[in-house]
C-alpha positions as CSV (number, residue, x, y, z in Angstrom):
1,M,0.0,0.0,0.0
2,L,2.8,2.4,0.9
3,A,4.7,1.5,-2.3
4,R,1.6,2.1,-4.4
5,A,1.1,5.5,-2.7
6,A,4.7,6.4,-3.3
7,R,4.5,5.5,-7.0
8,G,1.3,7.7,-7.3
9,T,3.1,10.6,-5.5
10,G,6.1,10.3,-7.8
11,A,3.9,10.2,-10.9
12,L,2.1,13.4,-9.7
13,L,5.4,15.1,-9.1
14,L,6.8,14.1,-12.5
15,R,3.6,15.3,-14.2
16,G,3.7,18.6,-12.3
17,S,7.4,19.1,-13.2
18,T,6.6,18.3,-16.8
19,Q,3.9,21.0,-16.9
20,A,6.0,23.5,-15.0
21,S,8.8,23.0,-17.6
22,G,6.5,24.3,-20.3
23,R,5.1,21.2,-21.9
24,A,1.4,20.9,-22.5
25,P,-0.5,18.6,-20.2
26,R,-1.5,15.2,-21.3
27,R,-4.9,15.2,-22.9
28,T,-7.4,12.5,-23.8
29,S,-8.5,11.6,-27.3
30,S,-11.0,14.5,-27.2
31,G,-8.2,17.0,-26.6
32,L,-9.1,17.8,-23.0
33,P,-6.7,17.3,-20.0
34,R,-7.5,14.4,-17.6
35,N,-8.3,14.9,-14.0
36,T,-5.0,14.0,-12.2
37,V,-6.1,15.6,-8.8
38,V,-3.2,18.2,-9.0
39,L,-3.4,20.3,-12.2
40,F,-1.3,23.2,-13.4
41,V,-3.3,25.6,-15.6
42,P,-1.1,27.6,-18.1
43,Q,-1.3,31.4,-18.3
44,Q,-4.0,32.9,-20.6
45,E,-6.1,29.7,-20.4
46,A,-9.4,29.0,-18.7
47,W,-10.4,25.5,-17.9
48,V,-14.1,24.9,-17.3
49,V,-14.8,22.2,-14.7
50,E,-18.0,20.3,-14.3
51,R,-18.9,18.3,-11.2
52,M,-21.2,15.4,-11.8
53,G,-22.2,16.8,-15.2
54,R,-23.0,20.3,-13.9
55,F,-20.9,23.5,-14.1
56,H,-18.7,23.8,-11.0
57,R,-16.0,26.4,-11.5
58,I,-13.3,27.8,-13.9
59,L,-9.7,27.0,-13.0
60,E,-7.4,30.0,-12.7
61,P,-3.8,29.8,-14.0
62,G,-1.5,28.1,-11.6
63,L,-2.0,25.2,-9.2
64,N,-5.4,23.7,-8.9
65,I,-6.7,20.5,-7.1
66,L,-9.7,18.5,-8.3
67,I,-11.6,15.6,-6.8
68,P,-11.2,12.5,-9.0
69,V,-14.2,10.9,-10.6
70,L,-16.5,13.7,-9.5
71,D,-14.8,16.6,-11.2
72,R,-14.2,16.7,-15.0
73,I,-12.5,19.3,-17.2
74,R,-15.2,20.0,-19.8
75,Y,-13.9,22.9,-21.8
76,V,-10.5,24.6,-22.3
77,Q,-10.8,28.2,-23.6
78,S,-7.8,30.3,-24.7
79,L,-7.9,33.9,-23.5
80,K,-5.4,35.1,-26.1
81,E,-6.3,37.1,-29.2
82,I,-7.5,34.7,-31.9
83,V,-7.0,35.4,-35.6
84,I,-9.6,33.8,-37.9
85,N,-9.5,33.9,-41.7
86,V,-13.0,34.7,-43.1
87,P,-13.4,32.6,-46.3
88,E,-13.9,34.4,-49.6
89,Q,-17.6,35.0,-50.5
90,S,-19.6,36.9,-53.1
91,A,-21.5,40.1,-52.3
92,V,-23.6,42.5,-54.4
93,T,-23.1,46.2,-54.0
94,L,-25.7,48.9,-54.2
95,D,-25.1,49.4,-57.9
96,N,-25.5,45.7,-58.7
97,V,-21.8,44.7,-59.0
98,T,-20.9,41.3,-57.8
99,L,-17.7,41.2,-55.7
100,Q,-15.5,38.4,-54.3
101,I,-14.3,39.5,-50.9
102,D,-12.5,38.0,-47.9
103,G,-11.1,39.2,-44.7
104,V,-9.4,38.6,-41.3
105,L,-11.1,38.6,-38.0
106,Y,-9.4,39.4,-34.7
107,L,-11.3,38.4,-31.5
108,R,-10.9,37.4,-27.9
109,I,-12.9,35.4,-25.4
110,M,-13.9,37.6,-22.6
111,D,-16.2,35.3,-20.6
112,P,-15.2,31.6,-20.7
113,Y,-18.5,30.5,-19.2
114,K,-20.6,32.1,-22.0
115,A,-18.1,30.9,-24.7
116,S,-18.5,27.4,-23.4
117,Y,-22.3,27.2,-22.8
118,G,-23.6,30.0,-24.9
119,V,-22.7,28.6,-28.4
120,E,-21.6,25.3,-29.7
121,D,-18.7,26.4,-31.8
122,P,-17.7,30.1,-31.1
123,E,-15.2,30.4,-33.9
124,Y,-17.6,29.1,-36.5
125,A,-20.5,31.2,-35.2
126,V,-18.4,34.4,-35.4
127,T,-17.1,33.5,-38.9
128,Q,-20.6,33.1,-40.2
129,L,-21.7,36.3,-38.5
130,A,-18.8,38.2,-40.1
131,Q,-19.7,36.9,-43.5
132,T,-23.4,37.8,-43.3
133,T,-22.7,41.2,-41.8
134,M,-20.1,41.9,-44.5
135,R,-22.7,41.0,-47.3
136,S,-25.3,43.2,-45.6
137,E,-22.9,46.2,-45.2
138,L,-21.6,45.9,-48.8
139,G,-25.2,46.0,-50.1
140,K,-25.5,49.5,-48.7
141,L,-22.5,50.9,-50.6
142,S,-21.8,51.5,-54.2
143,L,-18.6,50.1,-55.9
144,D,-16.7,53.4,-55.6
145,K,-17.5,53.8,-51.9
146,V,-16.4,50.2,-51.2
147,F,-12.8,51.1,-52.1
148,R,-12.9,54.6,-50.5
149,E,-14.6,53.7,-47.3
150,R,-12.9,50.5,-46.2
151,E,-12.2,51.8,-42.7
152,S,-15.9,52.7,-42.1
153,L,-16.9,49.3,-43.6
154,N,-14.6,47.5,-41.2
155,A,-15.9,49.5,-38.2
156,S,-19.5,48.7,-39.1
157,I,-18.7,45.0,-39.3
158,V,-17.0,45.1,-35.9
159,D,-19.9,46.9,-34.3
160,A,-22.4,44.4,-35.7
161,I,-20.4,41.4,-34.6
162,N,-20.0,42.8,-31.0
163,Q,-23.7,43.4,-30.7
164,A,-24.5,39.8,-31.7
165,A,-21.6,38.0,-30.0
166,D,-22.1,39.7,-26.6
167,C,-24.1,36.8,-25.3
168,W,-21.4,34.4,-26.4
169,G,-18.7,36.0,-24.2
170,I,-16.7,37.0,-27.3
171,R,-15.5,40.4,-28.2
172,C,-14.4,41.3,-31.8
173,L,-11.4,43.6,-31.7
174,R,-11.1,44.5,-35.4
175,Y,-11.9,43.2,-38.8
176,E,-9.8,43.8,-41.9
177,I,-10.8,43.3,-45.5
178,K,-7.9,41.5,-47.3
179,D,-8.8,41.3,-51.0
180,I,-11.6,42.6,-53.2
181,H,-12.0,40.9,-56.6
182,V,-14.2,42.5,-59.2
183,P,-15.4,40.9,-62.5
184,P,-13.0,41.4,-65.5
185,R,-15.4,43.6,-67.4
186,V,-15.9,45.9,-64.4
187,K,-12.2,46.0,-63.9
188,E,-11.7,47.0,-67.5
189,S,-14.3,49.7,-67.1
190,M,-12.6,50.9,-63.9
191,Q,-9.2,51.1,-65.8
192,M,-10.8,53.1,-68.6
193,Q,-12.4,55.4,-66.0
194,V,-9.1,55.9,-64.3
195,E,-7.3,56.6,-67.6
196,A,-10.1,59.1,-68.6
197,E,-9.8,60.8,-65.3
198,R,-6.0,61.1,-65.7
199,R,-6.4,62.5,-69.2
200,K,-8.9,65.0,-67.8
201,R,-6.5,66.1,-65.1
202,A,-3.7,66.4,-67.6
203,T,-5.8,68.5,-69.9
204,V,-7.0,70.7,-67.0
205,L,-3.4,71.2,-65.8
206,E,-2.2,71.9,-69.3
207,S,-5.0,74.5,-69.8
208,E,-4.2,76.1,-66.5
209,G,-0.5,76.3,-67.4
210,T,-1.4,77.9,-70.8
211,R,-3.6,80.4,-69.0
212,E,-1.0,81.3,-66.5
213,S,1.6,81.6,-69.3
214,A,-0.6,83.9,-71.3
215,I,-1.4,86.0,-68.2
216,N,2.3,86.3,-67.4
217,V,3.1,87.3,-71.0
218,A,0.4,89.9,-71.1
219,E,1.5,91.2,-67.7
220,G,5.1,91.4,-69.0
221,K,4.0,93.3,-72.1
222,K,1.9,95.6,-70.1
223,Q,4.8,96.4,-67.7
224,A,7.1,96.8,-70.7
225,Q,4.8,99.3,-72.4
226,I,4.4,101.2,-69.2
227,L,8.1,101.4,-68.7
228,A,8.6,102.4,-72.4
229,S,6.0,105.2,-72.1
230,E,7.6,106.4,-68.9
231,A,11.0,106.3,-70.5
232,E,9.7,108.2,-73.6
233,K,8.0,110.7,-71.3
234,A,11.2,111.3,-69.4
235,E,13.2,111.6,-72.6
236,Q,10.8,114.2,-74.0
237,I,10.9,116.1,-70.8
238,N,14.7,116.0,-70.8
239,Q,14.8,117.0,-74.5
240,A,12.4,119.9,-74.0
241,A,14.4,121.1,-71.0
242,G,17.6,120.8,-73.1
243,E,16.1,122.7,-76.0
244,A,14.8,125.4,-73.6
245,S,18.2,125.7,-72.0
246,A,19.8,125.8,-75.5
247,V,17.3,128.5,-76.7
248,L,17.9,130.5,-73.5
249,A,21.7,130.1,-73.9
250,K,21.5,131.2,-77.6
251,A,19.4,134.2,-76.7
252,K,21.8,135.2,-73.9
253,A,24.7,134.8,-76.3
254,K,23.1,136.8,-79.0
255,A,22.1,139.5,-76.6
256,E,25.7,139.6,-75.3
257,A,27.0,139.7,-78.9
258,I,24.6,142.6,-79.8
259,R,25.7,144.4,-76.7
260,I,29.3,144.0,-77.5
261,L,28.7,144.9,-81.2
262,A,26.8,148.1,-80.2
263,A,29.6,149.0,-77.8
264,A,32.2,148.4,-80.5
265,L,30.4,150.5,-83.1
266,T,30.3,153.5,-80.7
267,Q,34.1,153.4,-80.5
268,H,36.6,155.0,-82.9
269,N,36.7,153.4,-86.4
270,G,33.6,151.4,-85.6
271,D,32.1,152.3,-89.1
272,A,35.2,150.9,-90.8
273,A,34.9,147.7,-88.9
274,A,31.2,147.4,-89.8
275,S,32.1,148.0,-93.5
276,L,34.7,145.2,-93.3
277,T,32.2,142.8,-91.8
278,V,29.6,143.6,-94.4
279,A,32.2,143.1,-97.2
280,E,33.2,139.7,-95.8
281,Q,29.6,138.6,-95.6
282,Y,28.9,139.8,-99.2
283,V,31.9,137.8,-100.5
284,S,30.8,134.7,-98.6
285,A,27.3,134.9,-99.9
286,F,28.5,135.6,-103.4
287,S,30.6,132.4,-103.3
288,K,27.5,130.3,-102.5
289,L,25.4,131.4,-105.5
290,A,23.9,128.7,-107.7
291,K,24.6,125.9,-105.2
292,D,21.1,125.1,-104.1
293,S,19.2,126.2,-107.3
294,N,19.9,127.0,-110.9
295,T,17.7,130.2,-110.8
296,I,19.4,133.2,-109.3
297,L,18.8,136.9,-109.0
298,L,21.9,139.1,-109.4
299,P,22.4,142.9,-109.1
300,S,23.5,145.0,-112.1
301,N,27.2,145.1,-110.9
302,P,27.8,142.0,-108.9
303,G,31.6,142.5,-109.1
304,D,31.6,145.9,-107.5
305,V,32.0,145.2,-103.8
306,T,32.6,148.8,-102.9
307,S,29.2,149.9,-104.1
308,M,27.5,147.0,-102.3
309,V,29.3,147.9,-99.1
310,A,28.4,151.6,-99.5
311,Q,24.8,150.7,-100.1
312,A,24.7,148.5,-97.0
313,M,26.3,151.2,-94.9
314,G,23.8,153.7,-96.3
315,V,20.9,151.5,-95.1
316,Y,22.6,151.1,-91.7
317,G,23.1,154.9,-91.4
318,A,19.5,155.6,-92.4
319,L,18.3,153.2,-89.7
320,T,20.6,154.7,-87.0
321,K,19.7,158.3,-87.7
322,A,16.8,159.8,-85.8
323,P,13.9,161.2,-87.9
324,V,13.9,165.1,-88.1
325,P,10.5,166.8,-87.2
326,G,8.9,168.6,-90.1
327,A,10.7,166.6,-92.7
328,Q,8.2,163.7,-92.7
329,D,6.8,164.6,-96.2
330,S,10.2,165.0,-97.7
331,V,11.3,161.7,-96.3
332,S,8.2,160.0,-97.5
333,S,8.5,161.5,-101.0
334,G,12.2,160.7,-101.2
335,S,11.5,157.2,-100.0
336,S,8.9,156.7,-102.7
337,R,11.3,158.0,-105.4
338,D,14.0,155.7,-104.0
339,V,11.6,152.7,-104.1
340,Q,10.6,153.5,-107.7
341,G,14.3,153.8,-108.6
342,T,15.0,150.6,-106.9
343,D,12.2,148.8,-108.7
344,A,13.5,150.1,-112.0
345,S,17.0,148.9,-111.3
346,L,15.7,145.5,-110.2
347,D,13.7,145.1,-113.4
348,E,16.8,146.0,-115.4
349,E,19.0,143.5,-113.5
350,F,16.4,140.8,-113.9
351,D,16.3,141.4,-117.7
352,Q,20.1,141.1,-117.8
353,V,20.0,137.8,-116.0
354,K,17.5,136.4,-118.5
355,L,19.6,137.5,-121.4
356,S,22.7,136.0,-120.0
């Protein structure tokens, strides 16, 4: 009897050391651990124990002791996050497009009791619920919104699963859509739509670039014309100021020359100097005859410089002399006789030029 008890105690210690070393406990053909009185429950696992066929308690991680024969481990639930692949299925969108879609479901058992007695197969139940919910949510969206609103679609599926799986003790953490397969014709139409949209964007960008370029060119021309007009205005102002300054300088110079000439004529031998200047001007003018035109008018004696100088000095003397009172009639009569004599001499000179 003592030997048999020692062998049983050694077997329990060996089994406990095996479990403590990290190995999984021995399970029956159904996958459940056997009642060996002393049990070590791994972390993040919940073992549901029934006593005489009725729920008794849930074993916590660590050391637990059960009564043989009466207690039985009925369910083993993992409290870790479980990843389930949702099989591919067909769904019809709001605009009557058939899609092939699959996903990945992440869930965790929050209540081992409800997960054990609330549903027969929790994973299968959640998978079927995810598929039906996904079909229902896809039927509310068009094809374009399915691709644009994947996050909202995933959130809607998670909310629907949590509402239905609350009585099962399961909480859905997140749902992700893996692949969305569209029919070949719809895919070709989508490609054509994308290409048309890209061409449209390219055309719009090109037109905007052309518009900006034309605006920039017009603005440049406008600025150039404004600057050119301002430059021309400044040039005209400067030119007018220069011409005014030149006219003023010429007037001052001429006035100064006249003043000096008048002062010189009042001095000794001033008349002789004036006669010399007139003679020089006559010779210079005589040398330029017939250069600009072939029709000329010559006096009767063009070679007599002395008479020309004497005539010029006579005109100068007549202008410088003051008129005598009471001699107005004689001057006017003499002037008329001089004019008549001058006209006769001019007619004679003109006839001589025509004969020559």
